[in-house]
N, CA, C and O of each residue as an XYZ file, in Angstrom:
596
protein
N     -10.686      3.044     52.574
C     -11.054      4.441     52.519
C      -9.836      5.332     52.419
O      -9.873      6.341     51.714
N      -8.756      4.991     53.105
C      -7.585      5.858     53.102
C      -7.048      6.041     51.691
O      -6.557      7.119     51.356
N      -7.132      4.998     50.850
C      -6.668      5.088     49.479
C      -7.369      6.174     48.685
O      -6.773      6.780     47.795
N      -8.636      6.424     49.002
C      -9.349      7.498     48.305
C      -8.888      8.861     48.793
O      -8.829      9.812     48.013
N      -8.562      8.966     50.068
C      -8.070     10.227     50.603
C      -6.637     10.492     50.179
O      -6.257     11.629     49.901
N      -5.853      9.432     50.134
C      -4.444      9.569     49.824
C      -4.022      8.440     48.900
O      -3.461      7.445     49.360
N      -4.279      8.573     47.619
C      -4.148      7.457     46.689
C      -2.727      7.023     46.348
O      -2.556      6.132     45.516
N      -1.713      7.610     46.950
C      -0.347      7.180     46.682
C       0.130      6.100     47.631
O       1.116      5.421     47.346
N      -0.546      5.927     48.748
C      -0.085      4.962     49.743
C      -0.900      3.679     49.695
O      -2.118      3.702     49.521
N      -0.205      2.563     49.853
C      -0.861      1.265     49.861
C      -0.634      0.526     51.171
O      -0.918     -0.669     51.253
N      -0.145      1.183     52.168
C       0.109      0.510     53.434
C      -0.742      1.132     54.527
O      -1.269      2.235     54.378
N      -0.863      0.400     55.629
C      -1.669      0.903     56.744
C      -0.955      2.049     57.422
O       0.229      1.961     57.749
N      -1.681      3.107     57.626
C      -1.149      4.268     58.340
C      -2.232      4.791     59.257
O      -3.414      4.499     59.073
N      -1.830      5.551     60.223
C      -2.814      6.258     61.026
C      -2.651      7.741     60.708
O      -1.550      8.210     60.420
N      -3.729      8.447     60.764
C      -3.684      9.862     60.447
C      -4.738     10.571     61.273
O      -5.651      9.959     61.827
N      -4.580     11.867     61.334
C      -5.525     12.672     62.077
C      -5.628     14.025     61.401
O      -4.846     14.333     60.501
N      -6.560     14.813     61.816
C      -6.730     16.146     61.271
C      -5.483     16.968     61.578
O      -4.896     16.846     62.653
N      -5.091     17.798     60.633
C      -3.892     18.616     60.803
C      -4.183     20.044     60.347
O      -5.193     20.319     59.699
N      -3.290     20.921     60.697
C      -3.412     22.296     60.232
C      -3.286     22.325     58.718
O      -2.633     21.461     58.133
N      -3.902     23.304     58.080
C      -3.804     23.494     56.648
C      -2.624     24.415     56.369
O      -2.539     25.513     56.917
N      -1.720     23.962     55.517
C      -0.547     24.747     55.177
C      -0.683     25.249     53.744
O      -1.266     24.575     52.896
N      -0.157     26.402     53.487
C      -0.204     26.992     52.160
C       1.036     26.531     51.386
O       2.028     27.255     51.303
N       0.968     25.324     50.823
C       2.084     24.741     50.082
C       1.659     24.505     48.639
O       0.542     24.058     48.378
N       2.547     24.806     47.711
C       2.239     24.620     46.297
C       2.525     23.200     45.851
O       3.518     22.594     46.253
N       1.648     22.681     45.019
C       1.862     21.365     44.409
C       3.009     21.473     43.407
O       3.360     22.571     42.977
N       3.588     20.340     43.040
C       4.666     20.377     42.056
C       4.200     21.009     40.741
O       3.055     20.833     40.326
N       5.098     21.739     40.104
C       4.807     22.307     38.785
C       4.992     21.205     37.750
O       5.968     20.457     37.796
N       4.055     21.110     36.823
C       4.117     20.127     35.745
C       4.048     20.878     34.424
O       3.091     21.604     34.157
N       5.078     20.692     33.602
C       5.114     21.296     32.271
C       5.165     20.166     31.246
O       6.000     19.267     31.349
N       4.278     20.212     30.268
C       4.327     19.246     29.176
C       5.249     19.827     28.115
O       4.920     20.818     27.463
N       6.408     19.196     27.951
C       7.401     19.675     27.001
C       7.061     19.280     25.571
O       7.320     20.040     24.638
N       6.484     18.100     25.395
C       6.043     17.665     24.065
C       4.993     16.579     24.223
O       4.938     15.885     25.238
N       4.170     16.449     23.209
C       3.114     15.437     23.167
C       2.891     15.128     21.694
O       2.198     15.868     20.996
N       3.481     14.031     21.222
C       3.461     13.716     19.800
C       2.925     12.312     19.543
O       3.215     11.373     20.283
N       2.143     12.193     18.483
C       1.643     10.901     18.038
C       2.340     10.556     16.731
O       2.368     11.352     15.792
N       2.903      9.343     16.691
C       3.488      8.804     15.465
C       2.942      7.398     15.288
O       3.238      6.498     16.074
N       2.137      7.221     14.238
C       1.510      5.928     14.016
C       0.569      5.586     15.151
O      -0.343      6.354     15.457
N       0.783      4.432     15.781
C      -0.093      3.993     16.866
C       0.491      4.267     18.252
O       0.010      3.717     19.242
N       1.530      5.117     18.334
C       2.188      5.432     19.609
C       2.136      6.932     19.895
O       2.154      7.759     18.984
N       2.072      7.252     21.174
C       2.063      8.640     21.648
C       3.190      8.790     22.656
O       3.274      8.023     23.615
N       4.059      9.775     22.442
C       5.160     10.039     23.358
C       4.956     11.408     24.008
O       4.776     12.420     23.332
N       4.989     11.404     25.332
C       4.772     12.627     26.111
C       6.008     12.861     26.967
O       6.525     11.938     27.596
N       6.473     14.100     26.983
C       7.602     14.480     27.835
C       7.136     15.517     28.844
O       6.521     16.524     28.494
N       7.445     15.242     30.108
C       7.063     16.127     31.201
C       8.307     16.655     31.908
O       9.344     15.993     31.962
N       8.176     17.850     32.442
C       9.159     18.381     33.387
C       8.390     18.620     34.685
O       7.433     19.393     34.716
N       8.818     17.948     35.756
C       8.205     18.109     37.075
C       9.174     18.859     37.964
O      10.377     18.597     37.946
N       8.653     19.783     38.735
C       9.536     20.548     39.616
C       8.845     20.838     40.935
O       7.723     21.343     40.972
N       9.533     20.510     42.012
C       9.015     20.815     43.343
C       9.075     22.317     43.562
O      10.065     22.966     43.221
N       8.020     22.861     44.128
C       7.971     24.288     44.440
C       8.474     24.574     45.854
O       8.432     25.710     46.327
N       8.960     23.496     46.532
C       9.363     23.649     47.930
C      10.606     22.837     48.269
O      10.847     22.522     49.434
N      11.396     22.498     47.249
C      12.635     21.742     47.423
C      12.417     20.390     48.111
O      13.214     19.983     48.956
N      11.338     19.703     47.745
C      11.079     18.370     48.282
C      12.114     17.395     47.735
O      12.679     17.610     46.663
N      12.355     16.321     48.484
C      13.408     15.371     48.137
C      12.983     14.306     47.125
O      13.837     13.722     46.458
N      11.670     14.043     46.997
C      11.183     12.991     46.109
C      10.065     13.511     45.225
O       9.327     14.425     45.591
N       9.961     12.896     44.040
C       8.823     13.102     43.142
C       8.162     11.744     42.946
O       8.844     10.724     42.856
N       6.849     11.733     42.879
C       6.092     10.513     42.665
C       5.101     10.732     41.536
O       4.546     11.820     41.382
N       4.886      9.684     40.747
C       3.834      9.704     39.733
C       3.078      8.386     39.823
O       3.673      7.317     39.967
N       1.751      8.483     39.735
C       0.898      7.299     39.748
C      -0.140      7.465     38.644
O      -0.828      8.483     38.568
N      -0.242      6.443     37.786
C      -1.243      6.500     36.724
C      -2.631      6.252     37.308
O      -2.806      5.443     38.219
N      -3.605      6.963     36.765
C      -4.999      6.794     37.178
C      -5.838      6.210     36.057
O      -7.028      5.954     36.236
N      -5.225      5.998     34.907
C      -5.948      5.524     33.735
C      -5.307      4.242     33.208
O      -4.180      3.895     33.558
N      -6.056      3.561     32.365
C      -5.520      2.371     31.710
C      -4.591      2.821     30.598
O      -4.953      3.666     29.780
N      -3.386      2.252     30.569
C      -2.424      2.604     29.532
C      -1.477      1.445     29.270
O      -1.173      0.644     30.155
N      -1.024      1.383     28.032
C      -0.030      0.408     27.604
C       1.262      1.171     27.357
O       1.328      2.010     26.459
N       2.280      0.887     28.144
C       3.522      1.654     28.109
C       4.579      0.897     27.312
O       4.920     -0.240     27.637
N       5.092      1.540     26.270
C       6.166      0.961     25.449
C       7.534      1.319     26.007
O       8.440      0.487     26.038
N       7.677      2.582     26.454
C       8.960      3.042     26.993
C       8.726      4.067     28.092
O       7.750      4.817     28.075
N       9.647      4.077     29.043
C       9.648      5.064     30.112
C      11.087      5.474     30.368
O      11.960      4.630     30.572
N      11.323      6.779     30.354
C      12.637      7.334     30.666
C      12.479      8.323     31.820
O      11.572      9.155     31.812
N      13.359      8.228     32.806
C      13.406      9.176     33.916
C      14.765      9.854     33.881
O      15.800      9.193     33.976
N      14.759     11.166     33.745
C      15.995     11.951     33.608
C      16.945     11.340     32.576
O      18.151     11.234     32.800
N      16.369     10.943     31.440
C      17.161     10.439     30.328
C      17.561      8.982     30.401
O      18.167      8.466     29.462
N      17.240      8.305     31.485
C      17.606      6.885     31.639
C      16.389      6.004     31.438
O      15.334      6.225     32.031
N      16.557      4.996     30.586
C      15.452      4.093     30.306
C      15.170      3.206     31.516
O      16.088      2.669     32.136
N      13.888      3.062     31.841
C      13.438      2.216     32.938
C      12.913      0.917     32.322
O      12.048      0.938     31.446
N      13.446     -0.204     32.790
C      12.958     -1.504     32.335
C      11.729     -1.865     33.162
O      11.818     -2.038     34.378
N      10.602     -1.975     32.504
C       9.346     -2.271     33.185
C       9.065     -3.764     33.151
O       9.285     -4.416     32.130
N       8.586     -4.301     34.245
C       8.211     -5.712     34.323
C       6.913     -5.953     33.561
O       6.733     -6.998     32.935
N       6.015     -4.981     33.620
C       4.725     -5.057     32.933
C       4.624     -3.875     31.980
O       5.314     -2.869     32.151
N       3.769     -3.999     30.984
C       3.560     -2.866     30.085
C       2.107     -2.392     30.069
O       1.791     -1.375     29.452
N       1.229     -3.125     30.744
C      -0.186     -2.758     30.801
C      -0.531     -2.349     32.238
O      -0.283     -3.092     33.187
N      -1.106     -1.155     32.373
C      -1.438     -0.612     33.697
C      -2.895     -0.175     33.718
O      -3.433      0.305     32.720
N      -3.523     -0.353     34.879
C      -4.923      0.016     35.063
C      -5.050      0.826     36.351
O      -4.071      1.041     37.065
N      -6.261      1.265     36.631
C      -6.497      1.996     37.880
C      -6.178      1.112     39.092
O      -5.644      1.596     40.090
N      -6.503     -0.172     39.006
C      -6.242     -1.089     40.122
C      -4.817     -1.604     40.150
O      -4.345     -2.034     41.203
N      -4.125     -1.575     39.038
C      -2.714     -1.964     38.963
C      -1.968     -0.862     38.219
O      -1.609     -1.013     37.051
N      -1.743      0.256     38.922
C      -1.189      1.446     38.260
C       0.325      1.375     38.070
O       1.026      0.572     38.684
N       0.782      2.247     37.199
C       2.208      2.528     37.105
C       2.492      3.541     38.200
O       1.921      4.632     38.202
N       3.360      3.192     39.120
C       3.680      4.056     40.256
C       5.182      4.051     40.435
O       5.793      2.989     40.551
N       5.782      5.232     40.459
C       7.216      5.285     40.706
C       7.559      6.495     41.562
O       6.860      7.508     41.575
N       8.657      6.342     42.269
C       9.224      7.384     43.113
C      10.638      7.644     42.635
O      11.376      6.711     42.315
N      11.012      8.905     42.586
C      12.349      9.270     42.133
C      12.930     10.274     43.131
O      12.302     11.286     43.441
N      14.129      9.986     43.627
C      14.802     10.919     44.538
C      15.399     12.037     43.687
O      16.308     11.797     42.893
N      14.897     13.240     43.850
C      15.354     14.357     43.023
C      16.487     15.137     43.662
O      17.162     15.920     42.993
N      16.699     14.925     44.955
C      17.795     15.621     45.632
C      17.609     17.122     45.601
O      16.488     17.628     45.642
N      18.718     17.821     45.529
C      18.674     19.279     45.623
C      18.120     19.952     44.375
O      17.670     21.096     44.440
N      18.145     19.254     43.234
C      17.633     19.874     42.006
C      16.127     20.089     42.084
O      15.607     21.062     41.536
N      15.425     19.183     42.764
C      13.979     19.314     42.909
C      13.214     19.127     41.618
O      12.046     19.507     41.537
N      13.858     18.535     40.575
C      13.150     18.390     39.313
C      13.373     17.015     38.700
O      14.338     16.317     39.011
N      12.443     16.650     37.815
C      12.479     15.347     37.164
C      11.936     15.492     35.753
O      10.923     16.153     35.524
N      12.630     14.860     34.806
C      12.162     14.793     33.428
C      11.639     13.384     33.186
O      12.329     12.401     33.457
N      10.413     13.292     32.675
C       9.767     12.009     32.406
C       9.385     11.983     30.931
O       8.764     12.913     30.417
N       9.766     10.905     30.267
C       9.364     10.681     28.871
C       8.709      9.314     28.817
O       9.318      8.314     29.196
N       7.465      9.267     28.346
C       6.721      8.013     28.327
C       6.062      7.837     26.969
O       5.538      8.788     26.389
N       6.095      6.606     26.472
C       5.424      6.266     25.224
C       4.312      5.268     25.530
O       4.537      4.220     26.135
N       3.098      5.629     25.090
C       1.908      4.810     25.319
C       1.206      4.593     23.977
O       1.624      5.143     22.958
N       0.151      3.798     23.981
C      -0.658      3.651     22.775
C      -1.303      5.002     22.445
O      -1.676      5.754     23.345
N      -1.430      5.298     21.162
C      -1.925      6.605     20.720
C      -3.315      6.935     21.265
O      -3.618      8.104     21.504
N      -4.153      5.936     21.463
C      -5.523      6.205     21.922
C      -5.693      6.086     23.438
O      -6.815      6.177     23.938
N      -4.600      5.884     24.176
C      -4.695      5.810     25.644
C      -4.995      7.189     26.232
O      -4.373      8.184     25.860
N      -5.950      7.231     27.148
C      -6.189      8.420     27.966
C      -5.055      8.440     28.992
O      -4.701      7.394     29.537
N      -4.492      9.594     29.258
C      -3.354      9.669     30.183
C      -3.738     10.579     31.346
O      -3.959     11.778     31.175
N      -3.810      9.981     32.530
C      -4.152     10.728     33.744
C      -3.209     10.289     34.854
O      -2.962      9.097     35.040
N      -2.691     11.254     35.579
C      -1.699     11.001     36.629
C      -2.046     11.745     37.907
O      -2.745     12.758     37.893
N      -1.538     11.216     39.007
C      -1.338     11.999     40.221
C       0.158     12.253     40.274
O       0.959     11.326     40.153
N       0.526     13.498     40.453
C       1.925     13.882     40.614
C       2.060     14.458     42.010
O       1.246     15.281     42.431
N       3.083     14.029     42.725
C       3.276     14.502     44.096
C       4.750     14.718     44.368
O       5.613     14.102     43.742
N       5.022     15.594     45.301
C       6.375     15.649     45.842
C       6.293     15.320     47.325
O       5.253     15.485     47.964
N       7.410     14.853     47.850
C       7.452     14.392     49.237
C       8.689     14.963     49.922
O       9.803     14.871     49.406
N       8.472     15.547     51.076
C       9.604     15.978     51.904
C       9.537     15.198     53.211
O       8.476     14.717     53.611
N      10.671     15.084     53.861
C      10.773     14.249     55.062
C      10.608     15.070     56.339
O      11.315     14.867     57.326
N       9.676     15.981     56.295
C       9.377     16.800     57.468
C       7.963     17.344     57.309
O       7.293     17.095     56.307
N       7.534     18.072     58.292
C       6.293     18.816     58.168
C       6.642     20.283     58.366
O       7.655     20.592     58.994
N       5.827     21.191     57.846
C       6.215     22.600     57.810
C       6.475     23.269     59.156
O       7.329     24.150     59.253
N       5.749     22.860     60.191
C       5.914     23.532     61.476
C       5.961     22.500     62.582
O       5.739     21.312     62.348
N       6.251     22.959     63.789
C       6.294     22.063     64.937
C       4.933     21.425     65.145
O       3.905     22.100     65.111
N       4.940     20.145     65.356
C       3.698     19.400     65.534
C       3.431     19.174     67.017
O       4.285     19.427     67.867
N       2.250     18.704     67.298
C       1.908     18.353     68.669
C       2.572     17.048     69.071
O       3.237     16.412     68.254
N       2.403     16.655     70.288
C       2.981     15.417     70.800
C       2.294     14.205     70.186
O       1.071     14.186     70.047
N       3.063     13.212     69.825
C       2.539     11.961     69.282
C       2.330     10.995     70.449
O       3.183     10.876     71.328
N       1.200     10.315     70.448
C       0.895      9.358     71.492
C       1.930      8.230     71.503
O       2.425      7.845     70.444
N       2.262      7.698     72.672
C       3.210      6.591     72.796
C       2.706      5.314     72.132
O       3.498      4.416     71.851
N       1.388      5.218     71.874
C       0.861      4.015     71.238
C       1.231      3.929     69.757
O       1.059      2.879     69.139
N       1.735      5.016     69.186
C       2.121      5.023     67.779
C       3.626      5.153     67.643
O       4.255      6.003     68.273
N       4.180      4.309     66.823
C       5.576      4.490     66.465
C       5.592      5.283     65.168
O       4.544      5.482     64.552
N       6.739      5.728     64.756
C       6.803      6.518     63.542
C       8.008      6.149     62.705
O       9.066      5.783     63.217
N       7.822      6.254     61.449
C       8.890      6.093     60.477
C       9.533      7.446     60.237
O      10.562      7.559     59.571
N       8.912      8.453     60.786
C       9.319      9.830     60.551
C       8.150     10.607     59.987
O       7.137     10.032     59.588
N       8.296     11.888     59.959
C       7.241     12.737     59.431
C       7.476     12.980     57.950
O       8.616     13.091     57.500
N       6.399     13.060     57.208
C       6.446     13.294     55.772
C       5.357     14.273     55.385
O       4.292     14.312     56.001
N       5.631     15.057     54.366
C       4.628     15.924     53.781
C       4.548     15.601     52.299
O       5.555     15.658     51.593
N       3.344     15.259     51.819
C       3.098     15.012     50.410
C       2.200     16.126     49.889
O       1.218     16.492     50.535
N       2.537     16.661     48.727
C       1.675     17.636     48.057
C       1.363     17.037     46.698
O       2.280     16.683     45.957
N       0.059     16.914     46.347
C      -0.352     16.212     45.137
C      -1.150     17.130     44.214
O      -1.756     18.117     44.631
N      -1.116     16.750     42.938
C      -1.986     17.357     41.922
C      -2.332     16.283     40.911
O      -1.581     15.322     40.746
N      -3.442     16.430     40.244
C      -3.863     15.496     39.195
C      -3.700     16.188     37.859
O      -4.023     17.367     37.715
N      -3.188     15.437     36.864
C      -3.105     15.987     35.513
C      -3.763     15.012     34.548
O      -3.658     13.796     34.702
N      -4.439     15.563     33.557
C      -5.142     14.765     32.552
C      -4.938     15.452     31.223
O      -5.118     16.663     31.095
N      -4.557     14.659     30.232
C      -4.453     15.211     28.877
C      -4.450     14.088     27.865
O      -4.369     14.340     26.663
């Protein structure tokens, strides 16, 4: 069930109800979207609206990936076929710039749907006391949005 609530995590976590914070999801700009022959190349610019330290992308659709570049560097992929159950998922430390350029080439007829998130290593305000029965890796805040095109 947790995967449906928070589809970026694949490990066991405990969670509870929290205050609602007015935080903006990462900005996503499609810089180009071109089809040449049987391939489609899409370029994205992702930018944290809150100076988060990481950007994450997870595919929600079936796609065949020919190439992936993150900030101009080619990523060597072990697999080239991704599905909802075996998605393309990556995390990139953006540091102080808070932005990431993604260029991906897929089959021309692939539907392309993503969850885009940024992650900071804190929470916006002081939290309540954590029970001694739980250990922590630290506090994190994820802000997500879905894009489809």
